[in-house]
C-alpha positions as a Markdown table, in Angstrom:
| # | Residue | x | y | z |
|---|---|---|---|---|
| 1 | Glu | 169.3 | 80.0 | 63.1 |
| 2 | Cys | 169.4 | 76.3 | 64.8 |
| 3 | Arg | 172.5 | 74.4 | 63.6 |
| 4 | Glu | 173.0 | 70.6 | 64.1 |
| 5 | Glu | 175.6 | 71.4 | 66.7 |
| 6 | Tyr | 173.2 | 73.1 | 68.8 |
| 7 | Gly | 171.8 | 70.0 | 69.6 |
| 8 | Gly | 168.1 | 69.7 | 70.0 |
| 9 | Ser | 167.4 | 67.3 | 66.8 |
| 10 | Phe | 164.4 | 65.3 | 66.2 |
| 11 | Val | 165.5 | 62.0 | 65.6 |
| 12 | Asp | 163.0 | 59.4 | 64.1 |
| 13 | Leu | 163.8 | 55.8 | 65.5 |
| 14 | His | 160.9 | 54.2 | 63.5 |
| 15 | Arg | 163.3 | 52.1 | 60.8 |
| 16 | Gln | 166.1 | 51.2 | 63.0 |
| 17 | Asp | 168.4 | 50.1 | 60.8 |
| 18 | Ala | 168.2 | 53.9 | 59.1 |
| 19 | Pro | 167.5 | 56.6 | 62.1 |
| 20 | Gln | 167.4 | 60.0 | 60.7 |
| 21 | Ala | 167.9 | 63.2 | 62.7 |
| 22 | Leu | 166.5 | 66.5 | 61.7 |
| 23 | Val | 167.6 | 70.0 | 62.5 |
| 24 | Pro | 164.9 | 72.3 | 63.6 |
| 25 | Met | 163.9 | 74.9 | 61.4 |
| 26 | Phe | 162.4 | 78.4 | 62.2 |
| 27 | Asn | 158.8 | 78.5 | 62.0 |
| 28 | Ser | 158.5 | 74.7 | 61.1 |
| 29 | Ile | 156.7 | 71.8 | 62.3 |
| 30 | Val | 156.6 | 67.7 | 62.4 |
| 31 | Ala | 154.0 | 66.0 | 62.3 |
| 32 | Phe | 153.5 | 62.3 | 62.7 |
| 33 | Leu | 151.1 | 59.3 | 63.6 |
| 34 | Val | 152.0 | 58.2 | 67.1 |
| 35 | Pro | 153.1 | 55.0 | 68.1 |
| 36 | Arg | 156.9 | 56.2 | 66.8 |
| 37 | Val | 160.0 | 55.5 | 68.1 |
| 38 | His | 161.7 | 58.6 | 68.2 |
| 39 | Glu | 164.0 | 61.2 | 70.8 |
| 40 | Val | 164.7 | 64.6 | 70.8 |
| 41 | Gln | 168.7 | 65.4 | 71.3 |
| 42 | Glu | 169.5 | 67.1 | 74.2 |
| 43 | Leu | 170.7 | 70.8 | 74.1 |
| 44 | Ser | 174.4 | 71.6 | 74.0 |
| 45 | Gln | 175.5 | 73.7 | 76.6 |
| 46 | Gly | 175.8 | 77.3 | 75.8 |
| 47 | Cys | 173.7 | 76.9 | 72.7 |
| 48 | Pro | 171.3 | 80.0 | 72.1 |
| 49 | Ser | 167.7 | 79.4 | 73.4 |
| 50 | Arg | 164.7 | 79.1 | 71.7 |
| 51 | Leu | 161.0 | 77.9 | 72.1 |
| 52 | Ser | 159.3 | 74.5 | 71.0 |
| 53 | Ile | 155.8 | 73.6 | 71.3 |
| 54 | Phe | 154.4 | 70.1 | 71.4 |
| 55 | Gly | 150.8 | 68.5 | 71.3 |
| 56 | Trp | 149.2 | 65.9 | 69.8 |
| 57 | Phe | 145.4 | 65.4 | 68.2 |
| 58 | Ser | 142.9 | 62.5 | 69.2 |
| 59 | Asp | 140.3 | 61.0 | 67.8 |
| 60 | Asp | 138.0 | 57.7 | 67.9 |
| 61 | Val | 139.7 | 55.8 | 64.9 |
| 62 | Pro | 141.8 | 53.3 | 65.6 |
| 63 | Tyr | 144.8 | 53.2 | 63.4 |
| 64 | Leu | 147.0 | 50.2 | 61.8 |
| 65 | Pro | 149.5 | 48.8 | 63.7 |
| 66 | Leu | 153.2 | 50.2 | 63.7 |
| 67 | Ser | 154.2 | 47.1 | 61.9 |
| 68 | Lys | 152.3 | 48.3 | 58.7 |
| 69 | His | 153.5 | 52.0 | 58.9 |
| 70 | Gly | 156.2 | 53.4 | 56.8 |
| 71 | Pro | 158.1 | 56.4 | 57.1 |
| 72 | Glu | 155.8 | 58.5 | 54.4 |
| 73 | Leu | 153.6 | 58.8 | 57.4 |
| 74 | Ser | 155.6 | 61.4 | 58.5 |
| 75 | Thr | 156.2 | 65.0 | 57.9 |
| 76 | Met | 159.7 | 64.1 | 57.9 |
| 77 | Tyr | 159.9 | 61.9 | 54.9 |
| 78 | Glu | 159.0 | 64.7 | 52.8 |
| 79 | Arg | 160.9 | 67.3 | 54.5 |
| 80 | Asn | 164.2 | 65.3 | 53.8 |
| 81 | Gly | 163.4 | 65.2 | 50.1 |
| 82 | Cys | 162.2 | 61.4 | 50.0 |
| 83 | Lys | 158.9 | 60.9 | 47.5 |
């Protein structure tokens, strides 16, 4: 079980006025278009070990500029109960 106090949360900084932190969940994935301003918090000393896997997909289709993207283009938006 992951807890906020363990650190390692993904922080979405796409909207600077409302940064959104997501505590890791077992057997879950977060996907988003890049570029997207984000960070992953440092793990707290003594927290339980865990495994994280990351990667990316690439294609030849150009994307709209970052300023045209809203938070709904991320699985984080849905996971936090937003519609």
